[in-house]
C-alpha positions as CSV (number, residue, x, y, z in Angstrom):
1,M,14.8,40.6,0.1
2,S,13.7,37.1,1.6
3,N,14.0,35.6,4.9
4,P,16.7,32.8,5.4
5,V,15.8,29.2,6.2
6,T,16.0,28.7,9.9
7,C,13.8,25.2,9.9
8,Q,15.0,22.6,7.8
9,P,12.5,19.8,7.1
10,A,13.0,16.5,9.4
11,A,14.7,13.8,8.4
12,G,12.7,10.5,7.7
13,S,9.5,11.8,6.8
14,Y,7.8,10.7,4.0
15,G,4.7,11.7,2.2
16,T,1.8,13.5,3.5
17,N,-0.4,11.3,5.6
18,V,2.7,9.9,7.7
19,Q,1.4,7.6,10.8
20,T,3.3,5.3,13.2
21,G,2.1,1.7,13.1
22,E,1.0,-1.1,11.6
23,W,-1.1,-2.2,8.6
24,S,-5.2,-1.8,9.6
25,T,-5.8,-5.1,8.9
26,G,-4.0,-8.8,9.2
27,L,-2.4,-10.4,6.0
28,C,-5.6,-13.1,6.4
29,S,-8.1,-10.7,7.4
30,C,-10.2,-11.1,4.0
31,C,-13.7,-11.6,5.7
32,S,-13.1,-7.7,7.1
33,D,-14.3,-6.7,3.2
34,L,-16.0,-9.5,1.3
35,L,-15.7,-7.2,-2.1
36,V,-12.1,-6.9,-1.7
37,C,-11.7,-10.9,-0.9
38,A,-13.9,-12.1,-3.7
39,V,-12.4,-9.7,-6.3
40,G,-8.8,-10.8,-5.2
41,F,-9.7,-14.4,-5.1
42,F,-11.5,-14.8,-8.6
43,C,-9.0,-11.8,-10.5
44,P,-6.4,-10.9,-8.3
45,I,-4.9,-9.0,-11.5
46,A,-7.8,-7.2,-11.5
47,L,-7.6,-6.3,-7.7
48,G,-4.0,-5.3,-8.2
49,C,-5.0,-3.0,-10.9
50,Y,-7.6,-1.7,-9.0
51,T,-5.6,-0.9,-6.1
52,A,-2.6,0.9,-8.1
53,N,-5.6,2.9,-9.7
54,K,-7.0,3.6,-6.4
55,Y,-3.3,4.7,-4.8
56,G,-2.9,7.5,-7.6
57,E,-0.5,4.6,-9.4
58,N,-1.0,4.0,-13.3
59,A,-3.4,0.5,-13.1
60,C,-0.8,-1.2,-15.5
61,L,1.6,-1.4,-12.3
62,A,0.1,-4.6,-11.2
63,C,0.8,-6.4,-14.3
64,V,5.1,-5.5,-14.1
65,P,7.2,-7.7,-12.5
66,G,8.0,-5.8,-8.8
67,G,5.3,-3.3,-9.6
68,M,3.3,-4.6,-6.4
69,A,5.9,-4.9,-4.2
70,A,7.6,-1.1,-5.1
71,M,4.0,0.2,-4.6
72,R,3.5,-1.9,-1.4
73,T,6.9,-0.3,-0.3
74,H,5.9,3.1,-1.1
75,M,2.6,2.5,0.6
76,R,4.2,1.6,3.8
77,L,6.7,4.6,3.7
78,T,4.0,7.1,3.0
79,Y,1.3,5.7,6.1
80,G,4.5,5.2,8.3
81,I,4.0,1.3,8.6
82,Q,6.9,-0.7,9.5
83,G,8.9,-2.7,7.6
84,T,11.6,-3.7,5.2
85,I,12.2,-3.4,1.2
86,C,13.1,-7.0,1.6
87,N,10.1,-8.2,3.5
88,D,7.9,-6.1,1.2
89,A,9.6,-8.2,-1.8
90,L,8.8,-11.6,0.3
91,M,5.3,-10.5,0.7
92,T,4.3,-9.8,-2.3
93,C,6.3,-13.0,-3.9
94,C,5.0,-15.6,-1.7
95,C,1.8,-14.3,-0.1
96,G,0.5,-12.2,-3.5
97,V,-3.3,-12.6,-3.4
98,F,-3.1,-11.9,0.3
99,E,-1.0,-9.2,0.4
100,T,-2.8,-7.3,-2.7
101,C,-6.0,-8.0,-0.6
102,R,-4.4,-6.3,2.4
103,M,-3.1,-3.2,0.7
104,A,-6.5,-2.9,-1.0
105,R,-8.5,-2.7,1.9
106,E,-5.8,-0.4,3.7
107,I,-6.4,2.3,1.0
108,R,-10.2,1.8,1.2
109,I,-10.0,2.0,5.0
110,R,-7.9,5.0,4.5
111,N,-10.0,6.6,2.1
112,G,-13.1,6.0,4.5
113,E,-14.7,3.5,1.5
114,A,-14.9,0.4,4.1
């Protein structure tokens, strides 16, 4: 006979790498990773596809309307970064290339590549 469950998972936890805090770099910190900055400037769609792929999503997510906003939301929740879904949508819509660069830098930093 199996033992009864005596401890339920904590509410509000999400993903496996939950941390509290902010993004590792600022929105306009492109100079902190020149490779990401260059790719983002010359071909932002390629950077979006790279970012989605490195995050474990289908690379085509960057080409789907709202795909980057959805990935930013998921990334923010997984890494425990403060924010809202509305903010995610606004940041990816109004600051697209800068936000895609920041997301790429975040993944590279957390994967130990930068």
